[in-house]
Every structure is written in structure tokens, then in C-alpha cells.
N, C-alpha and C positions, 0 to 999 in steps of 0.2 A: 846474324847481321841484318838490320832492317833496311829495306829498300826505301827510296823516296816516297813510293806509293803508300807504304805502311806508316809513314810519318803524317799522312793526311788524317783528318778527323774520321772516326769510324762511320758516321752517317754519310759522309761524302764518298767514302770507298764503296759503301753499299749502293749508293746512287749510281756511281760509275759502272758497277757490275750490272745493275738493272738496265741501264741504257745499252750496255754491250749486248745483253741478252736480246733486247728488242731489235737491235741492229742485225744480229745473227739470224733471228727468226724471219725478219723481213727480207733479208738478202737470200735466204734459202729458197724462196719462192717468188714468182712474179707479183706485181702490186697494182692495185686499183687506181685509175687515173681520173675517174669521173669528176670528183670534186675539183681537181686542178684545172679542168676545162670550164668550170662555172664562172661566169662573170656577172656580178651584181651583188645586191645587198642580201644579208641574211640576219635572222634574229634567233636567239635561243633563250629558253626559260626552263629551269628545272627546280623541283621541290625535293626535299630530302628529310628523312628521319635521322637526326644526328645525335650520336652518343659521344659526349666528351669522355676521354680516357686519361687516367693517371693524374687527375686534378688533385687527388689526395688532400682534400680540404679538412685537415685535422684541426679541430677547434677546442678540444679539452682533453685532459687526462682524468680518469676516474679510478678511485681506489675504494674498495669495500673491505673493512677489517672485521665485519660482523660474521663473515663466513670463513670456513676452513677448507682449503688453504686460502689465505688472503689473496684477493684478485685485483689486478689493475689492468686497465685497458685504455687504448687510444679511441676517442670518439671522433668519427669522420662522417661528414655529410655524404649521403648516398645521392650522387648526381644522376638525375633522370635524363631520359631522352628528350630532346627538343626538336623544333622544326626550323629548317633553314631554306633559303632560296638563293638562286644564282640567276642573274640577268646578263645577257650578252648581246652584242650587235657587232656586225663585221661586214667587210666588203671583200669579195673574191675578184682578183684581177684577171683570171683566165690565162690561157696560153702558158700554163705551167709556171705562172709567176707567183702563186701562193695567195695568201689572204692576210688581211689586217683585222684584228679583233680586239674589242674592249669588253671587259666583263667585271661584274661586281658580286661579291658574296658576303653574307652577313649571318652572324650567330648572336642571339640575344636571349638569355634564358635565366630564370630564377629557380633556386632550390631552397628548401628550409627543412629543419628537423627540430622537433620539440619532444620533450620527455621529462622524466624524473628519475633520479638515481639516489640510492642510499649511500651515505658515507661522504668522502671528500671529492671535490670537483675543482680542478685547477685549469682555467681557460688558457689557451696557448696562442691566441691571435697576436697579442702584445707580449705575452710572457711576463717574466718577472720585472717589476719596476719599483721605484721609490715608494709608491703608494699601494703596492700589491697586497691583496688579501686573497685567501682561498675560501671556497664555500664549503660548509659542512652542515649536514643534518643527518642524524641517525636513521630517520624515516625516509625523507625525500628532499632532494635539491631539485627544484624546477628549473628548466633551462630552455632557451630557444636559440638556435643557430641559423643564420641566413647566409645565402650566397647569391651573387649576381655576376655572370660572366658575359662579356661582350667581345666579339672579335669581328674584324672587317678586313676584306682584301679587295683591292681594285687592281686590275691587270691590263696592260697594253701589250699585245703579242703579235708577232709576225710568224706565220706558219707556212712552210714550203716543203713540198715533197722532194726527197733526194733519191728515192728508189720507187719506181712506179711500174706497174704491169697490168695484166688482165684482171686479177682478182685481189691482189694484196698491195699494200703500200707502206712506206715508212717516211714520215715527215719529221723535220727538225723544227724546233720552236725557239725563238729568242724574244725576250721582251723585258718589261719593267713592272715591278710590283710595289705598291704602297700598302702597308698593313698596319693594323693597330690591335692591341690586346688590352682589355681592361677588366679588373676584378674587384668586386666589393664583397667584404665578408663582415659578419657581425655576430656577437654573442651577448646574451643577457641571462643572468642566473639569479635566483632568489632562494636563500636558505632559511628564511624566517627572521634573520638578523640583518644581513647585507643584501642590498640590491646592487648587482655588480655587472658592468658591461665592458666589452672590449670590441674594437672595430679595426678594420684594415682596408686600405684602398691603394691600388697602384695601377698605372697605365704606361704602356710602352708603345712607341710609334717607330716605324722603320720604312726605309725605301732602298731598293737595289735591283740589280739585274736578275733575270731568271732564264734558264736554258733547259731544254729537254727534248724528248722524242715522243712521237705519236705513231702507233702502228695500227693498221687496219687489215683485217683478215676477212675477205669476202667468201661467202658460201653459196648464196643464190643471188638472183637479180635484186631481191628485196631484203636480204638479210646479211649482216656482217657483224663481226666482233671487233671492238676497238679497245686499245689499252694505251695509257700514257704514263710517263714518269717525268716530272719537272722539278728542278731544284731552284730555289730563290735564295740569294745571298744578300742580306740586308744590313745596312748601317743604321743603328737604332739608338734611341734614348729611352730612359725610363725614369719615373718619378713616383714615389709612394709616401704614405703616411699611415700611422697607427695611433690608436688612443686607448687609454685605460681610464675608466670612470667608476668611482664609488658613488653611485647615484644617491644613496641614502645620506651621504655626508657632503655632497657636492664637491668631491675631490677629483681632479683630472690631471692626467699626464699624457704628453704626446711625444711622438718620434717621427722624424722625417728623413728621407734619403732620396738622392737622385744620381744618375749617371748618364752623361751625354754621349758616351762612346762604348756601346755594347754591340756584340755580334749577334745578329739574328739569322736563323736559317729555317726555311720551311720546305719540306718535301711533300709533293702532291703526287699521289698515285690514283689512277682511275681505270676501271675496266667496266665495259658496258656492252650489252646486246642492242643492236640498232636495226629497226625495221624502216625501210624507205618506200614511200608511195608518192610518186610525183614530186611536188615541191616540198613535201613535209617528211621529216625523219622523226620517229618515235624511239625513245631509248629507255632502258632500265638497267641499273647497274649498281656497283659498289665503288666508293671512293674513300680515301683517307688523306687527311692533311696533318702532317706531323710538324709541330712547332718546337723550336729550341731557342734558348737564349732570352728571347723577349718575354717569356712566361715565368722567368725566375723572379722570386719575391725579393724586392730591394730592401724591405724592412722586416727581416726575419725576427722571430720571437727570441727574447733573451731567456737563457736558463737561469736557475736560481735555487735557493734552499727549498722551495716548495715543489721543485721538479725532480726530486730524487725518485719520485714514483714513475717517471717516464720521460721520454724525450719531448722537446718543444718543436723540433723541426718536422716539416713535411718531407716525405720521401719522394724521389723521382720528379722533383719539380723543376728540373732544368729542361724537361721535355714533356709535352702533352700532345694528344692527337684528337682530331674530330673525325669520327668514323660515320660514314653516311650510306644509307640505302636510298637510292635516288631514282627519279624518273622525270622525263621531260620531253620537250619537242624542239626541233630546229625547223624554221620556216625559211625557204628561199623565195625571194621575190623575183619578179620578171627581170630577164637579162637586159638591164639597161645600165649605162654608166660609162666609165672610162677605164682605160688601161694605161699603165705607165709606158 
């Protein structure tokens, strides 16, 4: 028999478990209250080396009948690491009243793959269509595949401690997130007879509340560890288009799709070491942002008679993540301002 909790999405159940662990750890020991007493403005800046995971940008199927056994394979772009940054500014109200924070994060990265394969090559961005042709050359089919991924998040958060003590603390977070995800992909192949191209573009935008917890574990006057887990629940829309072009004969086919009511969910996990000296904190850590719903392709490729050699679909494309190795600073300005 399933309980109501088991009826919830798996990602949400995992998130609840993570928040519960943070609460238990923070309540087991006293908590640090220094930040709750700070009243004034602060700013944050961090840079990260970001690896997108599970994009699975499958652009073609290849089959070579000249070898034994006959071999077929999915060709997928190898997504490289990119650079990202996050900017933030906020105000601490002091007197254990928490802080209000605004932040912005962006990812914008290009990848490409070029090569030549012997045998048959069937591109899978558009898939099978009325004007579809496959590429074949017993010696070499030349191809180029391209990818551009852009993601943005803007957050407005209120953070307030609910358990504080001498060295450790647990704070809750409630806020609003606006997010967007955009992907452009392209393929062009030449087999000596046909010059053939396929493209795909889609963009999703969403807005919704976010909730979570932030735990701080103090070790010395100048060093502590921090960890956070935050869930965002977004109402989103998506729109996409794909095209098939036989360039050598100026033949074109297009496909469009949109959906104004999709569910978006983003889970953010962060853990970092923090060194504090006067008004400046320096930190180094790891974070992950896991996106679901908004990253699903609204114009998936069609199967057809030329795809008996392999699937057209990308795998695991309902969920991707951005994994970051990050470092940055937080600067607190002179204690001036107001309190509610």
C-alpha cells in the first residue's frame, strides 16, 4: 500500500529527505548567530567551472556495413565544461530578522563536433520527413554538429534563522525564481551527392516559488562549512521549431510546437567552505542545479524507414544538471540602514 508521501514525485521526496537531514544536523548542535545580528548591505560574486550533465545531444545514427560484424552507433556531442557567474546583493535587517537577497546566474556555452564516417549517416535532429534523405559514402561522409545552450535564473529570497547557537545554525529560505532555458542545435553533412542539414531550436520560460534550508557549521572564528538545499516549483511555457534542408536542391521542411502549461522544477544543492576575515567572506565549494520539465524537447525527431538502424530519441532529456566547482567572495558594508 502506498502512502500519500510515496505518491509525490521522486525528486520532491528526495528533496524533502535532504531538508529533513539538514534540520536534524542543525538541531543536534548549537548554531551560529553572527550573521543574524548584522544590519546593512552585502554583495556576493562567484565564478564557477560548470559541466552540463545528461544533455545527450544525439545528432545522428551511423552504420558501417563494410566491417564484420556490421556496426551501428549513436553520435552524440561531447559537451565541454563552461564558465558561469552569479551576482547577488542583499540587506540584513539585524535583530534576528533575517535578510532579503536578489541574485542572478547565467550559463551560455557553445559546443561542436566535426568528423567523417564511412557508410550510412542518418541525422536525428528533425528525423524522418517528407523530404528526408540519408547520407551515404563508402569512404567518408563529412559532418559538422553544433550546439548552443543558454540558461538563466533570477531569484528574490528571504532567509531567516530558525535555530541559532554558538557555532552552528539552520536557516529557512522562501522566495521567487524566474528561469529560462534555451537550446540551439545544428547538423550539416556532405556525402559527395547531397548537402544536407537539420536544425532545432527551443526555449522555455518559467516563474514560481522556491523553498529550502541553509545550514552552517562553525569550526573556528574564521572558518565554517555551509550547505543548502532549495527547491523551485515553476509554471512554465515552451516553444520550439525544427527544420530539414536539402541544400543541394533548395528543399525545406519545418516543424513547430508549443505548450503554455508545463511543470518546471529546479533543485539546487550547494556545499562550501567559508573563510571569514572582517567584512569579507571567501568561499570555495561545489554546487549542482538539477532542471526537469523545462528542458524537455517540444519538437522531438520523427522515426521512419531510415531509422531501423537506431533510435531517434535523446535519452534522459526530462532532466539535466549544471554541476559547478565554484569560488567567490561576500562583502559586508558598513552597518547603516533600517530595520523593519
